[in-house]
C-alpha positions in Angstrom: 19.2 15.5 7.9 17.7 15.6 4.4 18.2 12.5 2.9 17.2 12.1 -0.6 14.6 9.4 -1.3 15.1 7.0 -4.1 11.7 6.3 -4.7 12.2 3.5 -7.0 14.4 1.5 -4.7 12.8 2.4 -0.7 11.9 -0.4 1.3 9.4 0.3 3.6 10.4 -2.3 5.9 13.9 0.0 6.1 12.4 2.9 8.1 15.2 2.4 10.7 17.3 3.5 8.1 15.1 6.6 7.4 15.2 7.2 12.0 11.3 5.9 11.5 9.5 3.7 13.5 6.5 1.6 11.9 3.0 3.4 13.3 1.7 1.4 15.8 -2.1 2.3 16.3 -3.2 0.9 19.8 -1.1 3.3 21.6 -3.8 5.7 20.5 -6.8 3.4 21.4 -7.0 4.2 24.7 -10.3 5.7 24.6 -14.2 4.2 23.2 -14.7 7.5 21.7 -11.1 6.8 19.5 -11.8 3.2 19.3 -15.1 4.2 17.9 -14.2 6.6 15.5 -11.4 4.3 14.3 -13.8 1.5 13.9 -16.5 3.6 12.1 -13.8 5.0 10.0 -12.8 1.2 8.9 -16.2 0.1 8.3 -17.3 2.6 6.4 -14.7 1.4 3.3 -16.4 -1.5 3.1 -13.2 -3.7 3.3 -13.5 -7.1 5.5 -9.8 -7.5 5.7 -9.4 -4.2 6.7 -12.1 -4.5 9.6 -10.1 -7.8 10.5 -6.8 -6.1 11.2 -8.3 -2.8 12.7 -9.9 -5.7 15.2 -6.6 -6.8 15.7 -5.3 -3.2 16.6 -8.8 -2.4 19.0 -8.0 -6.1 21.2 -4.6 -5.7 21.2 -4.5 -2.3 22.6 -6.7 -3.7 25.1 -5.3 -7.1 25.7 -6.3 -9.8 23.9 -6.4 -12.6 27.3 -8.5 -9.8 29.2 -10.9 -9.1 25.7 -10.9 -13.2 25.4 -11.6 -14.0 29.1 -14.7 -11.0 28.6 -16.0 -12.4 25.4 -16.1 -16.0 26.7 -13.9 -17.5 24.2 -10.5 -18.9 24.5 -7.2 -16.4 24.1 -6.0 -19.0 21.0 -9.4 -18.9 20.1 -9.0 -14.9 19.9 -5.5 -14.7 18.2 -7.3 -17.1 15.5 -10.4 -15.0 14.8 -8.0 -12.2 14.1 -4.9 -13.5 12.2 -4.7 -12.1 8.7 -6.7 -14.7 6.5 -8.9 -16.1 9.3 -12.5 -16.0 8.5 -14.0 -15.7 12.1 -17.8 -16.4 12.9 -20.1 -12.9 13.1 -20.4 -14.7 17.1 -17.1 -14.2 18.0 -16.8 -10.6 16.1 -20.0 -9.5 18.0 -18.8 -11.0 21.3 -15.1 -9.2 21.4 -16.6 -6.0 20.3 -18.8 -6.6 22.8 -15.9 -7.4 25.6 -14.9 -3.8 24.0 -17.7 -2.2 25.1 -18.9 -1.5 21.9 -22.1 -2.7 19.7 -22.6 -2.5 15.6 -25.5 0.0 14.4 -27.2 -0.2 10.8 -27.5 3.2 9.5 -28.1 4.1 5.8 -24.8 4.5 3.5 -24.3 8.4 2.8 -23.1 8.3 -0.5 -25.5 7.6 -3.4 -24.8 3.7 -4.6 -26.8 0.8 -6.5 -28.9 -0.5 -3.4 -31.2 -2.7 -4.3 -34.7 -0.6 -3.3 -37.4 -1.7 -1.1 
C-alpha cells in the first residue's frame, strides 16, 4: 500500500486517510522511569508551553482525578492548570509533581551559553 503523499496539501488532521492514528504518549508513560525521562527531555527544551502540555500527558496517564486528589486540588483545578494557554501557579505544578512521586532538580546546563557569572 504505497500511497504518494502531496506534501503541499497534506493535512496532519487527516491521518485516518493514511491508515494512521494520532500518537498518544499517555500509553507509554506507565512507569516512574518513563515519566522522568519524558519530563527531563521536555524541561531541557526550555519551552514552558511544551512543559505544560507534557504535564497534561503525564497527569492524564495516571488519572486526572487521582492526581488532583493526591495533590489536594480539585479535578477541575487540575484541568484548568494544564489547559493550553493557562498560567498555572508554580505551587500547583509542584503539588502535581509530588502527587506523581516526582520532584524538580536544578542542575547546571551541559551546553555553554551566556549565563550570568557569579
